[in-house]
C-alpha positions, 0 to 999 in steps of 0.5 A: 500500500505504501508503494502504490500510494505514490500515484503511478510509481509502481504496482506491487504484486506477489505470487501468493501470500505464503511467500515473502517475495514481491515485485514492483512493476515500475511506471515508465521513467520513474526508476529513480523515484522507485529507487529512492522509495526502495532505499527508504523502505529498506532503512525503515523496514528491512526491505531488500532486493533478491534475485528473481526466483526461478519459479516466478511467473511473468505477467 
């Protein structure tokens, strides 16, 4: 909800609620802003990037 509150920044999805992985689908041209939000969330919550899981399904 935090990421999606930044209008147009990104859509967040996960494959299932049982997994802790999420994906940000970032709006065109908003990569820098998304990086700033991710850095702040990492500081506040421990959010961290991971390699894409092999079983992740593309949209």
